LOLUM-38424 format. One line per 4 residues: number of its first residue (from 1); their letters; for each residue x, y, z of N, C-alpha, C. Coordinates in nm, 3 decimals. Layout:
<atoms>
NUM = A = X,Y,Z,X,Y,Z,X,Y,Z ~ ...
</atoms>
This chain:
<atoms>
1 = XXXX = 9.496,7.453,14.363,9.557,7.454,14.494,9.481,7.554,14.583 ~ 9.457,7.515,14.705,9.386,7.602,14.799,9.470,7.724,14.835 ~ 9.400,7.833,14.862,9.465,7.958,14.905,9.452,7.966,15.056 ~ 9.564,7.984,15.123,9.565,7.990,15.269,9.644,8.112,15.313
5 = XXXX = 9.582,8.231,15.299,9.649,8.356,15.335,9.591,8.418,15.462 ~ 9.506,8.341,15.531,9.447,8.391,15.655,9.315,8.464,15.636 ~ 9.260,8.459,15.516,9.129,8.518,15.486,9.047,8.408,15.421 ~ 8.930,8.379,15.478,8.852,8.268,15.424,8.797,8.301,15.285
9 = XXXX = 8.757,8.197,15.215,8.715,8.209,15.075,8.599,8.307,15.059 ~ 8.500,8.299,15.145,8.383,8.387,15.133,8.424,8.534,15.148 ~ 8.510,8.563,15.243,8.559,8.700,15.262,8.641,8.745,15.142 ~ 8.727,8.658,15.092,8.809,8.694,14.976,8.721,8.726,14.855
13 = XXXX = 8.615,8.649,14.837,8.526,8.671,14.723,8.450,8.803,14.738 ~ 8.404,8.834,14.859,8.332,8.961,14.880,8.425,9.080,14.861 ~ 8.547,9.070,14.911,8.644,9.178,14.891,8.674,9.193,14.743 ~ 8.691,9.082,14.673,8.718,9.087,14.529,8.602,9.149,14.451
17 = XXXX = 8.479,9.126,14.496,8.363,9.190,14.432,8.374,9.342,14.444 ~ 8.407,9.388,14.563,8.426,9.532,14.583,8.541,9.586,14.500 ~ 8.651,9.512,14.498,8.766,9.555,14.418,8.734,9.554,14.269 ~ 8.647,9.465,14.226,8.606,9.461,14.086,8.528,9.588,14.049
21 = XXXX = 8.445,9.637,14.143,8.376,9.765,14.120,8.477,9.880,14.115 ~ 8.576,9.874,14.205,8.681,9.976,14.204,8.760,9.972,14.074 ~ 8.789,9.853,14.027,8.861,9.837,13.900,8.779,9.894,13.786 ~ 8.650,9.864,13.783,8.564,9.914,13.675,8.553,10.066,13.679
25 = XXXX = 8.536,10.122,13.799,8.530,10.268,13.811,8.663,10.330,13.768 ~ 8.772,10.271,13.809,8.905,10.324,13.776,8.931,10.318,13.627 ~ 8.893,10.206,13.565,8.916,10.192,13.421,8.827,10.287,13.341 ~ 8.704,10.302,13.384,8.614,10.395,13.316,8.663,10.538,13.330
29 = XXXX = 8.711,10.573,13.449,8.768,10.707,13.468,8.894,10.724,13.385 ~ 8.977,10.619,13.376,9.095,10.623,13.289,9.054,10.655,13.145 ~ 8.956,10.583,13.095,8.912,10.602,12.957,8.857,10.743,12.935 ~ 8.776,10.789,13.029,8.718,10.923,13.018,8.828,11.029,13.022
33 = XXXX = 8.924,11.013,13.111,9.033,11.110,13.123,9.119,11.111,12.998 ~ 9.145,10.994,12.942,9.224,10.985,12.819,9.149,11.052,12.703 ~ 9.020,11.028,12.695,8.936,11.092,12.593,8.947,11.244,12.605 ~ 8.934,11.295,12.727,8.940,11.440,12.746,9.079,11.493,12.716
37 = XXXX = 9.182,11.419,12.746,9.320,11.458,12.712,9.332,11.479,12.561 ~ 9.276,11.388,12.485,9.283,11.398,12.339,9.202,11.514,12.284 ~ 9.090,11.545,12.348,8.992,11.634,12.286,8.974,11.770,12.351 ~ 9.050,11.799,12.457,9.035,11.930,12.522,9.084,12.041,12.429
41 = XXXX = 9.016,12.155,12.435,9.056,12.273,12.359,9.034,12.396,12.447 ~ 9.080,12.509,12.399,9.054,12.634,12.469,9.177,12.691,12.537 ~ 9.158,12.800,12.612,9.271,12.872,12.671,9.349,12.790,12.773 ~ 9.287,12.689,12.835,9.357,12.605,12.933,9.411,12.478,12.870
45 = XXXX = 9.417,12.474,12.736,9.456,12.351,12.667,9.584,12.289,12.723 ~ 9.690,12.364,12.726,9.819,12.307,12.766,9.815,12.253,12.909 ~ 9.760,12.331,13.000,9.750,12.290,13.140,9.667,12.162,13.154 ~ 9.550,12.161,13.090,9.460,12.047,13.103,9.513,11.924,13.030
49 = XXXX = 9.571,11.945,12.913,9.627,11.833,12.837,9.731,11.760,12.922 ~ 9.818,11.835,12.986,9.923,11.774,13.070,9.865,11.714,13.199 ~ 9.771,11.784,13.262,9.711,11.732,13.385,9.635,11.603,13.358 ~ 9.556,11.602,13.252,9.481,11.481,13.218,9.576,11.365,13.188
53 = XXXX = 9.687,11.395,13.122,9.786,11.289,13.095,9.843,11.233,13.225 ~ 9.873,11.320,13.318,9.924,11.275,13.448,9.821,11.185,13.516 ~ 9.695,11.225,13.512,9.590,11.147,13.577,9.567,11.013,13.509 ~ 9.560,11.009,13.375,9.533,10.881,13.311,9.652,10.788,13.320
57 = XXXX = 9.773,10.841,13.323,9.891,10.757,13.339,9.892,10.692,13.477 ~ 9.857,10.768,13.579,9.849,10.714,13.714,9.740,10.608,13.721 ~ 9.626,10.633,13.659,9.517,10.536,13.658,9.555,10.407,13.586 ~ 9.634,10.417,13.480,9.677,10.298,13.407,9.758,10.205,13.498
61 = XXXX = 9.840,10.263,13.583,9.916,10.183,13.678,9.826,10.128,13.788 ~ 9.729,10.209,13.831,9.640,10.170,13.939,9.553,10.051,13.901 ~ 9.500,10.049,13.779,9.413,9.938,13.741,9.488,9.806,13.746 ~ 9.616,9.808,13.714,9.697,9.687,13.722,9.712,9.643,13.867
65 = XXXX = 9.738,9.735,13.957,9.752,9.701,14.100,9.621,9.644,14.155 ~ 9.510,9.704,14.118,9.380,9.657,14.167,9.351,9.517,14.114 ~ 9.372,9.497,13.984,9.347,9.365,13.924,9.439,9.259,13.986 ~ 9.563,9.294,14.011,9.656,9.197,14.070,9.616,9.163,14.213
69 = XXXX = 9.559,9.258,14.287,9.512,9.228,14.422,9.394,9.132,14.416 ~ 9.305,9.152,14.319,9.192,9.060,14.301,9.245,8.919,14.276 ~ 9.344,8.910,14.190,9.403,8.779,14.159,9.471,8.717,14.281 ~ 9.539,8.799,14.362,9.605,8.749,14.482,9.503,8.692,14.581
73 = XXXX = 9.380,8.742,14.574,9.273,8.691,14.659,9.210,8.564,14.601 ~ 9.257,8.522,14.484,9.210,8.397,14.424,9.087,8.408,14.338 ~ 9.060,8.529,14.291,8.941,8.554,14.208,8.987,8.611,14.075 ~ 8.914,8.579,13.969,8.946,8.636,13.838,8.902,8.782,13.833
77 = XXXX = 8.987,8.866,13.778,8.957,9.009,13.764,8.875,9.031,13.637 ~ 8.775,9.120,13.643,8.703,9.154,13.520,8.799,9.227,13.425 ~ 8.777,9.212,13.296,8.871,9.273,13.203,8.813,9.311,13.068 ~ 8.680,9.318,13.060,8.620,9.355,12.932,8.538,9.483,12.950
81 = XXXX = 8.518,9.554,12.840,8.434,9.673,12.844,8.294,9.638,12.895 ~ 8.242,9.524,12.852,8.109,9.483,12.895,8.105,9.464,13.047 ~ 8.204,9.396,13.101,8.207,9.375,13.246,8.223,9.509,13.319 ~ 8.311,9.593,13.270,8.331,9.723,13.334,8.203,9.806,13.329
85 = XXXX = 8.134,9.803,13.216,8.009,9.880,13.202,7.903,9.833,13.302 ~ 7.902,9.703,13.330,7.804,9.648,13.425,7.841,9.684,13.569 ~ 7.969,9.701,13.597,8.016,9.722,13.735,8.034,9.869,13.773 ~ 8.060,9.955,13.677,8.095,10.094,13.708,7.974,10.178,13.744
89 = XXXX = 7.999,10.282,13.821,7.895,10.382,13.849,7.931,10.515,13.783 ~ 8.038,10.517,13.706,8.081,10.638,13.636,8.015,10.641,13.499 ~ 7.959,10.756,13.464,7.892,10.772,13.335,7.995,10.801,13.226 ~ 7.983,10.729,13.116,8.069,10.756,13.002,8.027,10.886,12.934
93 = XXXX = 8.122,10.948,12.867,8.094,11.068,12.787,8.120,11.032,12.642 ~ 8.016,11.042,12.560,8.033,11.009,12.418,8.046,11.133,12.331 ~ 8.019,11.249,12.389,8.036,11.374,12.315,8.169,11.438,12.349 ~ 8.180,11.565,12.310,8.301,11.641,12.340,8.260,11.769,12.412
97 = XXXX = 8.250,11.762,12.544,8.211,11.882,12.619,8.325,11.985,12.620 ~ 8.292,12.105,12.660,8.394,12.208,12.677,8.485,12.176,12.795 ~ 8.594,12.249,12.803,8.697,12.222,12.904,8.642,12.225,13.046 ~ 8.561,12.325,13.079,8.509,12.333,13.215,8.417,12.215,13.248
101 = XXXX = 8.337,12.174,13.153,8.250,12.058,13.174,8.335,11.931,13.188 ~ 8.443,11.921,13.112,8.534,11.807,13.128,8.585,11.802,13.272 ~ 8.629,11.915,13.322,8.681,11.922,13.458,8.573,11.879,13.558 ~ 8.453,11.929,13.542,8.343,11.894,13.633,8.315,11.744,13.630
105 = XXXX = 8.314,11.685,13.510,8.289,11.542,13.500,8.402,11.462,13.564 ~ 8.524,11.508,13.549,8.637,11.436,13.609,8.638,11.451,13.761 ~ 8.593,11.564,13.812,8.578,11.578,13.958,8.482,11.472,14.009 ~ 8.367,11.461,13.945,8.267,11.361,13.983,8.328,11.221,13.975
109 = XXXX = 8.402,11.195,13.870,8.465,11.064,13.854,8.567,11.034,13.963 ~ 8.652,11.130,13.993,8.752,11.111,14.099,8.683,11.085,14.233 ~ 8.581,11.163,14.263,8.509,11.146,14.389,8.436,11.011,14.394 ~ 8.385,10.968,14.280,8.317,10.838,14.273,8.413,10.725,14.305
113 = XXXX = 8.532,10.729,14.248,8.630,10.624,14.274,8.669,10.625,14.422 ~ 8.686,10.743,14.480,8.719,10.752,14.623,8.608,10.689,14.708 ~ 8.482,10.717,14.673,8.369,10.660,14.748,8.362,10.508,14.732 ~ 8.389,10.460,14.612,8.388,10.315,14.589,8.496,10.249,14.674
117 = XXXX = 8.615,10.306,14.675,8.724,10.251,14.757,8.683,10.251,14.904 ~ 8.627,10.360,14.950,8.587,10.372,15.091,8.479,10.269,15.127 ~ 8.391,10.238,15.033,8.280,10.146,15.061,8.327,10.002,15.086 ~ 8.448,9.969,15.045,8.500,9.833,15.060,8.563,9.812,15.198
121 = XXXX = 8.596,9.921,15.266,8.667,9.912,15.393,8.602,9.822,15.498 ~ 8.470,9.825,15.519,8.414,9.737,15.622,8.446,9.589,15.598 ~ 8.440,9.545,15.473,8.474,9.406,15.441,8.621,9.377,15.469 ~ 8.705,9.471,15.431,8.849,9.457,15.447,8.887,9.456,15.595
125 = XXXX = 8.825,9.544,15.671,8.851,9.550,15.816,8.808,9.420,15.884 ~ 8.690,9.369,15.849,8.642,9.245,15.910,8.735,9.127,15.882 ~ 8.800,9.128,15.766,8.888,9.019,15.727,9.033,9.042,15.769 ~ 9.061,9.154,15.833,9.201,9.190,15.866,9.290,9.183,15.741
129 = XXXX = 9.238,9.235,15.631,9.308,9.232,15.503,9.388,9.362,15.487 ~ 9.502,9.367,15.551,9.584,9.488,15.550,9.637,9.525,15.412 ~ 9.678,9.429,15.328,9.724,9.469,15.194,9.616,9.542,15.113 ~ 9.492,9.493,15.120,9.384,9.561,15.048,9.355,9.695,15.113
133 = XXXX = 9.358,9.702,15.246,9.336,9.829,15.315,9.441,9.932,15.271 ~ 9.565,9.889,15.258,9.671,9.979,15.214,9.644,10.028,15.072 ~ 9.605,9.937,14.984,9.573,9.973,14.846,9.458,10.073,14.843 ~ 9.354,10.048,14.920,9.238,10.137,14.922,9.275,10.275,14.975
137 = XXXX = 9.356,10.277,15.080,9.400,10.406,15.136,9.477,10.486,15.032 ~ 9.567,10.421,14.961,9.644,10.489,14.857,9.552,10.542,14.748 ~ 9.454,10.461,14.706,9.363,10.504,14.599,9.280,10.624,14.646 ~ 9.231,10.621,14.768,9.151,10.734,14.818,9.235,10.860,14.824
141 = XXXX = 9.359,10.850,14.867,9.445,10.968,14.874,9.464,11.029,14.736 ~ 9.491,10.946,14.638,9.513,10.995,14.501,9.387,11.062,14.447 ~ 9.273,10.996,14.461,9.151,11.048,14.400,9.098,11.172,14.472 ~ 9.113,11.176,14.603,9.071,11.296,14.676,9.160,11.415,14.639
145 = XXXX = 9.290,11.391,14.625,9.382,11.499,14.584,9.352,11.543,14.441 ~ 9.330,11.448,14.351,9.300,11.484,14.212,9.170,11.565,14.203 ~ 9.068,11.526,14.280,8.942,11.601,14.279,8.966,11.743,14.328 ~ 9.044,11.759,14.433,9.077,11.892,14.485,9.150,11.975,14.380
149 = XXXX = 9.248,11.917,14.314,9.324,11.990,14.212,9.234,12.033,14.096 ~ 9.145,11.945,14.055,9.052,11.979,13.947,8.955,12.089,13.990 ~ 8.902,12.076,14.113,8.810,12.179,14.163,8.878,12.315,14.166 ~ 9.006,12.319,14.203,9.072,12.450,14.214,9.092,12.516,14.077
153 = XXXX = 9.080,12.440,13.970,9.090,12.500,13.836,8.967,12.582,13.801 ~ 8.854,12.547,13.859,8.730,12.618,13.823,8.668,12.692,13.940 ~ 8.731,12.686,14.057,8.680,12.756,14.176,8.690,12.907,14.152 ~ 8.578,12.974,14.165,8.572,13.117,14.135,8.575,13.202,14.263
157 = X = 8.593,13.139,14.378,8.593,13.215,14.503,8.728,13.273,14.537
</atoms>
């Protein structure tokens, strides 16, 4: 059945491509944050363990919202590690860095997701796609705030 939501097929597909990158970045950041939650040690253990849990729990909900928006646009959402690895710009961590390095990597990850969300806006604006614009705005607010909170843990000024 044809989709008639006021956004043409070509625009929906381009927006979905951007959202697929956002989904991949978000899922990769979720996985990295969960890994760090499990493996953090040191004097900030309790604080970081809880903070990382808050962040990965929020990301778990976000990936569902992003994937569902892709589907609402009439495009299949990526859903495999292979697809996410091809789409993401976030570097995986296979080792176990120290707590401060974990924080630094998560700052980079949060900022990356915010930039990915921001990069989709021109397509969304051109299509008058307010639901996607709202989703992107929410994602940027969360990731910019999370990056700030993480930075303040290691800010020495």
